C-alpha positions in Angstrom: -76.4 -317.5 47.4 -73.7 -319.9 46.4 -75.4 -323.3 46.2 -78.7 -325.1 46.5 -79.1 -328.8 47.0 -81.8 -331.3 47.8 -81.5 -332.7 51.3 -84.5 -335.0 51.3 -87.9 -335.1 49.5 -89.3 -331.6 49.5 -86.4 -330.1 51.5 -83.8 -327.8 49.9 -80.6 -326.5 51.5 -79.6 -323.0 50.4 -76.0 -321.9 51.2 -75.3 -318.1 51.1 -72.4 -315.9 52.1 -72.5 -312.7 54.2 -70.1 -310.0 55.3 -66.5 -310.3 54.1 -67.1 -313.6 52.4 -69.9 -312.0 50.3 -67.5 -309.1 49.4 -64.9 -311.6 48.4 -67.5 -313.5 46.3 -68.4 -310.2 44.5 -64.8 -309.6 43.7 -64.4 -313.1 42.3 -67.6 -312.5 40.2 -66.1 -309.2 38.8 -62.8 -310.9 38.0 -64.6 -313.7 36.2 -66.7 -311.2 34.1 -63.5 -309.4 33.1 -61.9 -312.7 32.1 -64.9 -313.6 30.0 -64.6 -310.3 28.2 -60.9 -310.8 27.6 -61.5 -314.3 26.3 -64.3 -313.1 23.9 -61.9 -310.6 22.4 -58.9 -313.0 22.4 -57.4 -314.6 19.4 -58.4 -318.2 18.8 -54.9 -319.4 19.4 -54.9 -318.0 22.9 -58.4 -319.2 23.8 -57.5 -322.5 25.3 -55.4 -320.9 28.1 -58.2 -318.4 28.8 -60.8 -321.2 28.9 -58.6 -323.1 31.5 -58.3 -320.0 33.7 -62.1 -319.5 33.5 -62.8 -323.1 34.5 -60.6 -322.6 37.6 -62.6 -319.4 38.5 -65.9 -321.2 38.0 -64.9 -324.0 40.3 -64.5 -321.6 43.2 -66.8 -322.3 46.1 -67.4 -318.6 46.7 -68.8 -317.7 43.3 -72.5 -316.8 43.4 -74.7 -319.5 41.9 -76.4 -317.2 39.3 -73.0 -315.9 38.2 -71.6 -319.4 38.0 -74.4 -320.5 35.7 -74.0 -317.4 33.5 -70.2 -318.0 33.3 -70.8 -321.7 32.4 -72.9 -320.7 29.4 -70.3 -318.2 28.3 -67.7 -320.8 28.8 -69.6 -323.2 26.6 -69.7 -320.6 23.8 -66.0 -320.1 24.1 -65.3 -323.8 24.0 -67.5 -324.2 20.9 -65.6 -321.3 19.2 -62.3 -323.0 20.0 -63.5 -326.3 18.7 -64.6 -324.7 15.4 -61.2 -323.0 15.1 -59.4 -326.3 15.7 -61.5 -328.0 13.1 -60.7 -325.4 10.5 -57.0 -325.5 11.5 -57.0 -329.2 10.8 -58.4 -328.7 7.2 -56.1 -325.9 6.3 -53.1 -326.9 4.2 -49.9 -327.0 6.2 -47.3 -324.5 5.2 -44.4 -325.8 3.2 -41.0 -325.7 4.8 -37.9 -325.3 2.9 -35.2 -327.9 3.4 -31.8 -327.8 1.7 -31.1 -330.6 -0.7 -28.6 -333.2 0.6 -25.1 -332.4 -0.6 -23.6 -334.8 -3.1 -20.0 -335.9 -3.2 -18.5 -336.1 -6.6 
């Protein structure tokens, strides 16, 4: 099942995949789960790129609905982790950079 939507009062439309499309959806689902695991173990500085890749996978029309919802909740956790890291990065003192003194002519 890839989507469910209301058509009219009391009527729901359920869209599901079968055959090769269902196999393709399962493959996308496995790839997304692998990407979530990689993102969970990733360094905070690399997290933003992984979040963007996951958002692209989640927007796929062929991703099963249950998997999409699970991935969205995992994605929210990763986004919160990245926001917390950014917040602490802003409060950390910036490293001092050495600059040579201007030369004086005598």
